[in-house]
C-alpha positions in Angstrom: 108.1 114.7 97.9 106.8 116.6 100.9 104.9 119.9 101.2 106.4 122.6 103.4 103.8 122.0 106.1 104.6 118.3 106.2 108.3 119.1 106.6 107.6 121.4 109.5 105.6 118.6 111.3 108.3 116.0 110.6 111.0 118.3 112.1 109.5 117.8 115.6 111.6 116.7 118.6 111.3 113.2 120.0 109.0 114.4 122.8 106.1 115.6 120.6 104.1 114.7 117.6 105.0 117.9 115.9 101.3 118.9 115.7 100.7 122.0 113.7 97.5 124.0 113.0 97.4 124.3 109.2 95.3 126.4 106.8 92.3 125.0 105.0 94.2 125.6 101.7 97.1 123.5 103.0 94.7 120.7 104.0 93.1 120.8 100.6 96.5 120.6 98.9 97.5 117.6 101.0 94.3 115.7 100.3 94.6 116.6 96.5 98.1 115.1 96.5 96.4 111.7 96.7 99.1 110.6 99.2 96.5 110.7 102.0 93.7 108.2 102.5 90.6 108.3 104.7 91.1 107.0 108.2 89.7 107.1 111.6 90.8 108.6 114.9 90.2 111.0 117.7 88.3 113.3 118.0 85.3 111.4 116.9 83.2 113.4 114.5 86.3 114.8 112.8 87.4 113.9 109.3 90.7 111.9 109.3 93.3 111.3 106.6 96.7 109.5 106.9 99.8 109.5 104.8 101.8 106.3 105.3 105.6 106.8 105.4 108.3 104.3 104.5 109.5 104.0 108.1 106.2 102.6 109.4 105.0 106.0 110.8 102.4 108.3 109.2 101.2 111.9 109.0 97.7 112.3 110.4 95.5 115.1 109.1 92.5 115.9 111.4 89.7 118.3 110.2 87.1 119.3 112.6 84.9 122.2 111.4 87.3 125.0 110.6 90.1 123.5 112.7 92.8 121.7 110.5 95.7 120.0 112.3 98.5 117.8 111.1 100.7 115.6 113.3 103.2 112.8 113.0 102.3 109.3 114.5 105.2 107.1 115.1 103.1 104.0 114.4 100.9 103.9 111.3 97.7 101.9 112.3 97.3 101.0 108.6 100.7 99.3 108.3 99.6 96.0 109.9 98.3 94.5 113.1 101.5 95.1 115.1 101.6 98.8 114.1 97.9 99.1 114.9 98.6 97.6 118.4 101.6 99.9 118.9 99.6 102.9 117.8 96.7 102.1 120.2 99.0 101.4 123.1 101.3 104.4 122.7 99.5 107.1 120.8 95.8 106.5 121.1 95.3 105.0 124.6 91.8 106.6 125.1 90.6 105.1 121.9 92.0 101.7 122.8 90.1 101.8 126.1 86.9 102.9 124.3 87.3 100.1 121.7 88.0 97.6 124.4 84.9 98.6 126.4 82.8 98.3 123.2 84.2 94.9 122.4 83.6 93.7 125.9 80.0 94.9 125.8 79.4 93.1 122.5 80.9 89.9 123.9 78.8 90.1 127.1 75.7 90.8 125.0 76.3 87.8 122.7 77.0 85.6 125.7 73.5 86.1 127.1 
C-alpha cells in the first residue's frame, strides 16, 4: 500500500530520482505508517528515514528544518553490502568520498 505522495515519486522517469517537496503533514503520515525507519544520508544535520521496497530500492525521506523531501533511491543501502556499495557509488558519491577520507584518516592515525 502506497500513499499518494509515494506514488508521485515512484512515477519518475529513469533520469531522475523523482524528488518531490512534500508537506509536513505528508511526512508525518509516512513516518506514522511505520514503513519508514531511521537512516542516514545527505545533507548532514537533516533527519533521514527510508522505506525499503521489494525490488531492492527505497524511498528516502529527508527532513531539514521546514523542508521535507521524498525521493526514490535505486539502491537501498540497508538491503546489504552490495546495495550499500551501489548506493554509495551511484547515488551518494560525495558521501562515499567523505567516508573514504574519514576511514583513511583513522587508518593513518592508528598506524602512528
